[in-house]
C-alpha positions as CSV (number, residue, x, y, z in Angstrom):
1,M,-56.9,26.9,71.7
2,S,-54.8,27.7,68.8
3,S,-51.4,29.2,69.9
4,T,-50.3,30.9,66.7
5,T,-52.6,34.1,66.2
6,L,-52.4,36.8,68.1
7,P,-54.0,40.0,69.5
8,S,-52.7,43.3,68.0
9,R,-49.1,44.4,68.8
10,Q,-48.7,47.2,70.8
11,P,-44.9,48.7,71.6
12,V,-42.4,46.3,72.4
13,A,-40.3,47.5,76.0
14,P,-36.9,47.9,74.6
15,A,-34.3,45.7,75.7
16,G,-30.9,46.6,77.4
17,P,-27.8,45.7,76.8
18,G,-27.4,41.8,76.1
19,E,-30.9,41.4,76.9
20,G,-31.8,40.4,72.9
21,S,-29.7,37.4,74.0
22,S,-30.3,36.4,77.7
23,R,-33.4,37.7,79.4
24,H,-35.6,37.3,76.7
25,G,-34.7,34.1,75.6
26,R,-35.0,32.8,79.5
27,G,-38.2,34.5,79.3
28,F,-39.6,33.1,76.4
29,W,-38.7,29.2,78.1
30,A,-40.3,30.3,81.6
31,I,-43.4,31.8,79.9
32,A,-43.8,28.8,77.5
33,L,-43.4,26.3,81.1
34,A,-45.9,28.6,82.7
35,F,-48.3,28.4,79.8
36,L,-47.9,24.6,79.7
37,T,-48.5,24.1,83.6
38,A,-51.5,26.7,83.4
39,M,-53.1,24.5,80.6
40,A,-52.2,21.0,81.8
41,F,-53.6,22.1,85.1
42,C,-57.2,22.6,83.6
43,T,-57.5,18.7,82.4
44,V,-56.3,17.8,85.9
45,P,-59.7,16.7,86.8
46,S,-60.5,14.8,83.7
47,P,-59.2,11.4,84.4
48,L,-60.4,11.9,88.1
49,Y,-64.0,12.0,87.3
50,P,-64.2,7.8,87.8
51,L,-62.8,8.9,91.0
52,Y,-65.6,11.1,91.8
53,M,-68.4,8.7,90.6
54,A,-67.4,5.9,92.6
55,R,-67.1,7.7,95.6
56,D,-69.6,10.4,95.6
57,G,-72.6,8.7,93.4
58,F,-71.7,11.3,90.6
59,S,-73.8,10.7,87.6
60,T,-72.1,11.6,83.9
61,F,-75.0,14.8,84.0
62,T,-73.2,15.7,87.1
63,V,-69.9,15.4,85.5
64,T,-70.8,17.2,82.3
65,I,-72.4,20.2,85.0
66,V,-68.7,20.7,86.4
67,F,-67.3,20.7,83.7
68,A,-69.1,23.1,81.9
69,A,-68.8,25.8,84.7
70,Y,-64.8,25.3,84.0
71,A,-65.8,26.5,80.1
72,V,-68.8,29.3,81.3
73,G,-65.2,30.8,83.5
74,V,-63.5,30.7,79.9
75,V,-66.1,32.4,78.1
76,I,-66.7,35.1,80.7
77,S,-62.7,35.7,81.0
78,L,-62.3,36.1,77.0
79,L,-65.1,38.3,77.0
80,L,-64.2,40.7,79.8
81,A,-60.0,40.2,80.2
82,G,-58.6,38.1,77.7
83,H,-57.7,41.9,75.5
84,V,-56.7,43.8,78.3
85,S,-53.0,43.2,78.4
86,D,-52.8,44.7,75.1
87,W,-52.9,47.9,77.2
88,V,-51.6,47.1,80.7
89,G,-48.5,44.6,80.0
90,R,-48.6,40.7,80.0
91,K,-47.6,40.4,83.3
92,K,-49.9,42.2,84.9
93,I,-52.7,40.0,83.6
94,L,-50.4,36.8,83.3
95,I,-49.7,36.9,87.1
96,P,-52.9,37.6,88.7
97,A,-54.7,34.5,86.5
98,L,-51.9,32.3,87.9
99,A,-52.9,33.0,90.8
100,L,-56.7,32.1,90.0
101,E,-55.3,29.1,89.0
102,L,-53.6,28.6,92.0
103,V,-57.1,29.8,93.9
104,A,-58.5,26.8,92.3
105,A,-55.9,24.1,93.2
106,A,-56.6,25.2,97.3
107,L,-60.3,24.8,96.2
108,F,-59.3,21.7,95.0
109,L,-57.8,20.5,98.3
110,G,-59.6,21.7,100.6
111,D,-62.8,20.1,99.7
112,T,-64.2,18.2,97.2
113,S,-68.2,18.6,97.5
114,L,-70.1,19.0,94.3
115,P,-70.5,23.2,95.1
116,V,-66.7,23.5,95.9
117,L,-65.9,21.5,92.3
118,L,-68.0,23.8,90.1
119,V,-66.8,27.0,92.0
120,A,-63.1,25.6,91.5
121,R,-63.3,24.7,87.6
122,L,-65.6,28.7,87.0
123,V,-62.3,29.9,89.1
124,S,-59.9,27.6,87.1
125,G,-62.0,28.5,83.5
126,L,-61.3,32.2,84.5
127,G,-57.8,31.9,84.9
128,I,-57.5,30.0,81.6
129,G,-59.4,32.8,79.4
130,M,-57.1,35.6,80.8
131,I,-54.1,32.9,80.2
132,T,-54.4,32.1,76.5
133,A,-53.9,34.9,74.2
134,T,-51.8,36.6,77.0
135,A,-49.3,34.0,77.6
136,T,-49.5,33.5,73.1
137,A,-48.8,36.9,72.5
138,Y,-45.7,36.9,75.6
139,L,-44.3,33.8,73.7
140,Q,-44.4,35.8,70.0
141,E,-43.1,39.2,71.5
142,L,-40.5,37.5,73.7
143,H,-38.9,35.3,70.4
144,A,-39.0,38.4,68.2
145,A,-36.5,39.9,70.8
146,H,-34.6,36.7,71.4
147,R,-34.4,36.4,67.8
148,P,-35.3,39.3,66.0
149,D,-34.4,38.1,62.5
150,A,-35.5,34.1,62.8
151,S,-38.6,32.7,61.5
152,R,-41.9,32.1,63.7
153,Q,-41.4,28.2,63.4
154,R,-39.8,28.0,66.8
155,F,-42.9,30.3,68.5
156,E,-45.3,28.5,66.5
157,V,-44.1,25.0,67.6
158,V,-43.7,25.6,71.5
159,S,-47.1,27.7,71.7
160,T,-49.0,25.0,70.2
161,A,-47.1,22.5,72.4
162,A,-47.9,24.2,75.5
163,N,-51.1,25.4,74.6
164,I,-52.5,22.1,73.5
165,G,-50.1,19.8,74.3
166,G,-50.5,21.1,78.0
167,L,-54.1,19.9,78.1
168,G,-52.8,16.1,77.1
169,V,-49.8,16.5,79.9
170,G,-51.9,17.4,82.6
171,A,-54.4,14.5,81.9
172,L,-51.4,12.1,81.7
173,V,-49.8,13.6,84.9
174,A,-52.8,13.7,87.0
175,G,-53.9,9.7,85.9
176,V,-50.4,8.4,86.8
177,L,-50.7,10.0,89.9
178,A,-54.1,9.2,90.8
179,Q,-52.9,5.2,89.9
180,Y,-50.0,5.0,91.8
181,V,-49.6,7.6,94.8
182,H,-51.7,8.0,97.7
183,A,-54.5,10.1,97.8
184,P,-55.3,10.3,94.0
185,L,-57.9,13.1,94.7
186,R,-55.6,15.2,96.2
187,T,-51.8,14.6,95.0
188,P,-52.4,15.8,91.5
189,Y,-53.8,18.8,92.7
190,L,-50.9,19.5,95.0
191,V,-48.3,18.8,92.9
192,F,-49.6,21.3,90.3
193,A,-50.5,23.6,92.9
194,V,-46.2,24.0,93.7
195,L,-45.8,24.1,89.6
196,L,-48.1,26.9,89.4
197,A,-46.5,28.6,92.5
198,V,-43.1,28.1,90.7
199,S,-44.5,29.5,87.3
200,L,-45.5,32.9,89.2
201,V,-42.0,33.3,90.2
202,A,-40.2,32.6,86.7
203,V,-43.2,34.8,85.1
204,A,-42.1,37.8,87.7
205,A,-38.3,37.4,86.5
206,T,-39.6,37.7,83.0
207,P,-39.0,40.9,81.1
208,E,-42.6,42.9,80.1
209,T,-42.5,43.4,76.2
210,V,-45.2,45.5,76.1
211,L,-44.9,49.5,77.2
212,E,-48.1,50.4,79.5
213,R,-50.1,53.1,77.3
214,P,-49.6,56.3,79.5
215,V,-53.8,57.1,78.3
216,R,-55.8,54.0,78.3
217,P,-58.7,53.6,76.6
218,T,-62.0,53.3,78.0
219,Y,-62.6,49.6,79.0
220,R,-65.1,47.7,77.4
221,P,-65.9,43.7,76.5
222,Q,-65.0,42.3,73.6
223,R,-67.6,42.8,71.1
224,I,-68.7,40.4,69.3
225,S,-69.4,40.9,65.8
226,T,-70.3,38.8,62.4
227,D,-68.9,41.9,60.3
228,H,-65.6,40.9,59.2
229,G,-64.9,41.2,55.6
230,D,-66.3,37.6,54.5
231,P,-69.4,36.8,56.7
232,A,-70.1,33.4,55.3
233,G,-66.4,32.4,56.0
234,Y,-66.7,33.7,59.5
235,V,-69.4,31.8,60.2
236,A,-67.9,28.8,58.8
237,A,-64.7,29.3,60.8
238,T,-66.9,29.5,64.3
239,A,-69.1,26.5,62.9
240,A,-65.6,24.7,62.4
241,G,-64.4,26.0,66.0
242,F,-67.6,24.5,67.6
243,A,-67.1,21.2,65.8
244,S,-63.4,21.1,66.8
245,F,-64.0,21.5,70.6
246,A,-67.1,19.5,70.6
247,V,-64.6,16.7,69.9
248,F,-62.3,18.2,73.1
249,G,-65.3,18.6,75.3
250,L,-66.2,15.0,75.0
251,F,-62.9,13.9,75.5
252,T,-62.1,15.9,78.6
253,S,-65.7,15.3,80.2
254,V,-67.7,12.0,79.2
255,A,-65.1,9.9,78.2
256,P,-63.0,9.1,81.2
257,G,-66.2,8.1,82.8
258,F,-67.5,5.7,79.9
259,V,-63.9,3.8,80.0
260,A,-64.2,3.4,83.4
261,G,-67.7,2.0,83.3
262,A,-68.9,0.6,79.8
263,L,-65.0,-0.8,79.0
264,H,-64.4,-2.0,82.6
265,L,-60.9,-0.4,82.5
266,P,-60.7,1.6,85.8
267,S,-57.3,2.7,85.5
268,R,-56.8,6.7,86.1
269,A,-53.9,6.4,84.3
270,L,-55.4,5.2,81.0
271,A,-58.2,7.5,81.3
272,G,-55.6,10.1,81.4
273,T,-53.4,8.7,78.8
274,V,-56.8,8.5,76.6
275,V,-57.0,12.2,77.0
276,F,-53.2,12.7,76.5
277,A,-53.7,10.9,73.1
278,V,-56.5,12.8,72.0
279,F,-54.4,16.1,72.7
280,G,-51.3,15.0,71.6
281,G,-52.2,14.0,68.4
282,A,-54.0,17.8,67.7
283,A,-50.7,19.1,69.2
284,V,-48.3,17.4,67.0
285,A,-50.9,18.0,64.0
286,Q,-50.9,21.1,64.5
287,S,-47.3,21.8,64.2
288,L,-46.6,19.3,61.6
289,T,-49.3,21.3,59.2
290,T,-48.0,24.7,59.7
291,R,-46.9,24.7,55.9
292,L,-49.9,23.7,54.4
293,A,-52.4,26.0,52.7
294,A,-56.0,27.1,54.7
295,A,-58.1,24.9,52.5
296,A,-55.9,21.6,52.7
297,K,-56.1,22.4,56.7
298,V,-59.8,22.5,56.2
299,R,-60.0,19.5,54.5
300,L,-57.4,17.7,56.6
301,G,-59.4,18.5,59.9
302,L,-63.1,17.8,58.4
303,L,-62.0,14.2,56.9
304,A,-59.9,13.4,60.3
305,Q,-63.0,14.0,62.5
306,A,-65.8,12.7,60.0
307,V,-63.9,9.2,60.1
308,G,-62.2,9.3,63.7
309,V,-65.7,10.0,65.5
310,P,-67.8,7.3,64.1
311,V,-64.5,4.8,65.0
312,V,-64.9,6.2,68.5
313,L,-68.7,5.4,68.1
314,V,-67.6,1.8,66.8
315,G,-65.0,1.0,69.7
316,M,-67.9,1.9,72.2
317,H,-70.4,-0.2,70.6
318,T,-68.0,-3.3,70.8
319,A,-66.2,-2.1,73.9
320,S,-62.9,-1.9,72.1
321,L,-60.3,0.2,73.8
322,T,-58.0,0.1,70.5
323,A,-60.9,1.5,68.3
324,F,-62.1,3.6,70.8
325,L,-58.5,4.9,71.4
326,L,-57.7,5.1,67.4
327,G,-60.9,7.2,66.8
328,G,-60.0,9.5,69.7
329,V,-56.6,10.2,68.1
330,L,-58.1,10.3,64.4
331,A,-60.7,12.9,65.8
332,G,-58.4,15.1,67.8
333,V,-56.0,15.3,64.6
334,G,-58.6,16.6,63.0
335,A,-59.7,19.0,65.4
336,G,-56.3,20.4,66.0
337,V,-56.3,20.8,62.5
338,L,-59.2,22.4,61.8
339,F,-59.2,24.8,64.9
340,K,-56.1,26.0,63.7
341,A,-57.4,26.4,59.6
342,S,-60.5,28.2,61.9
343,V,-58.1,30.9,63.7
344,G,-55.9,31.3,60.3
345,T,-59.3,32.7,58.1
346,V,-60.8,34.8,60.7
347,A,-57.4,36.6,61.3
348,A,-56.8,36.8,57.9
349,M,-60.3,38.3,57.1
350,A,-60.3,40.8,60.1
351,A,-59.1,44.5,60.3
352,P,-56.2,44.5,62.5
353,A,-57.9,47.0,64.7
354,R,-61.0,44.5,64.7
355,R,-58.9,41.2,64.9
356,G,-59.2,40.8,68.9
357,E,-62.9,41.3,68.5
358,A,-63.3,38.6,65.5
359,L,-61.3,36.1,67.6
360,A,-63.2,36.5,70.7
361,G,-66.2,35.4,68.9
362,L,-64.5,32.6,67.5
363,F,-63.4,31.6,70.7
364,L,-66.9,32.3,72.4
365,I,-68.3,29.9,70.0
366,A,-65.7,27.3,70.6
367,Y,-66.1,26.8,74.2
368,L,-69.9,26.5,73.6
369,G,-69.4,24.3,71.5
370,M,-66.8,22.3,74.3
371,S,-69.3,22.8,76.8
372,L,-73.2,22.4,75.3
373,P,-72.4,19.2,73.2
374,A,-70.9,17.8,76.3
375,L,-74.1,18.9,78.5
376,G,-76.2,17.3,76.0
377,I,-74.8,13.8,76.4
378,G,-75.0,14.4,80.5
379,I,-78.5,15.2,80.1
380,A,-79.3,12.3,77.7
381,T,-78.0,9.8,79.8
382,R,-80.2,10.6,82.4
383,T,-83.0,8.8,79.8
384,V,-80.8,6.9,77.8
385,S,-77.5,4.8,77.5
386,T,-74.4,6.8,77.1
387,I,-73.7,4.6,73.8
388,T,-77.4,6.0,72.7
389,A,-76.6,9.6,73.7
390,M,-73.4,8.9,71.7
391,N,-75.1,7.8,68.4
392,W,-76.7,11.0,68.7
393,F,-73.9,13.1,69.3
394,T,-72.1,11.7,66.3
395,G,-74.8,12.1,64.2
396,L,-75.4,15.8,64.9
397,L,-71.5,16.4,64.6
398,L,-71.4,14.8,61.3
399,V,-74.4,17.1,60.1
400,L,-72.4,20.2,61.4
401,L,-69.5,18.7,59.6
402,A,-71.3,18.7,56.8
403,G,-72.6,22.2,57.1
404,V,-69.0,23.5,57.7
405,T,-67.9,22.0,54.4
406,A,-70.7,23.7,52.6
407,L,-69.8,27.2,54.6
408,F,-66.4,27.3,53.4
409,R,-66.9,26.4,49.6
410,R,-69.6,29.1,49.7
411,S,-67.4,31.3,50.8
412,R,-64.1,30.1,48.4
413,A,-67.1,30.6,45.5
414,N,-68.1,34.2,46.9
415,R,-64.0,35.3,46.4
């Protein structure tokens, strides 16, 4: 989910007269809005899960299965198509990816049975896996074409807001719509279907930034390897990515149901606000820590997660929304900063020709972190209470964070 590391640069299409100050500038904001819309759409179901649970009798386990389908789609897409825009151009990947999000919206609107929900989440994940790296690279290239002598700060802030911030915005908007408008299981998807359609038009009107290669490389999926200069550092970064996304997965799958059930607060707007607070904290923290050294980001991220998740647990045990929300924001800040540091670490250690491969490995492990712990909590709730399952999650996460700390120290000692 980081937005500050890119695939290897390809030749950029030359700008015509005046394009550097006009079309590329407008295109930068068009892609930013399309990116934000797509990322927002993928968290629309989060505040709606309690409604599915109440109407169709879904268990926490079922919700986590539906959520895991999204992560599976992202992983498949990252491995098979996340790197292809380097060869064929950004628009030729971004437009089909947004079309996949529209297909997912149509599935959500057409039928809300469990099999359709699973397919819709899988399709949405496939689209997001194509969008994340492609849109990030596109934004950087449009920024460079529009302001060739400017620093990267505007690009980094905007892309972070669109990526991580979009995840929070989607849950907030969906929660508010579900709370205050008619047909709460349809209206949010209809609104985002319209926004996605507008995004498609905006992307089509944006100038391409990559010259298609006359001879394309032989296609192969992204290769995953730990051989990237610093094995201990790479393992530390991927473990940190796993831990960070475990927090994001918790709050986009299990947390809304807990707020509605155990805290007896069924407001869909509140459920969306909780998810928004976590991702909003992550996005703000990523933007504010741009100038921090990598080691400082790692320390801050580890500390904030190590404090935030136990505070969430305290909120669950005491049925305190204040503690639950405060812990969520702290954990979100930690997850956002730690993952940003992980991406920066991998990008710095990898050779330019293998940077995409190295990042693919990081994102694969991270998305496994998003799905596997949430799925584990869902399985555990079939035999124990949600709070007991959360006790286990917290303990395992703290052990993982301790291991990440040791791995980063070992990596620094070996340099």
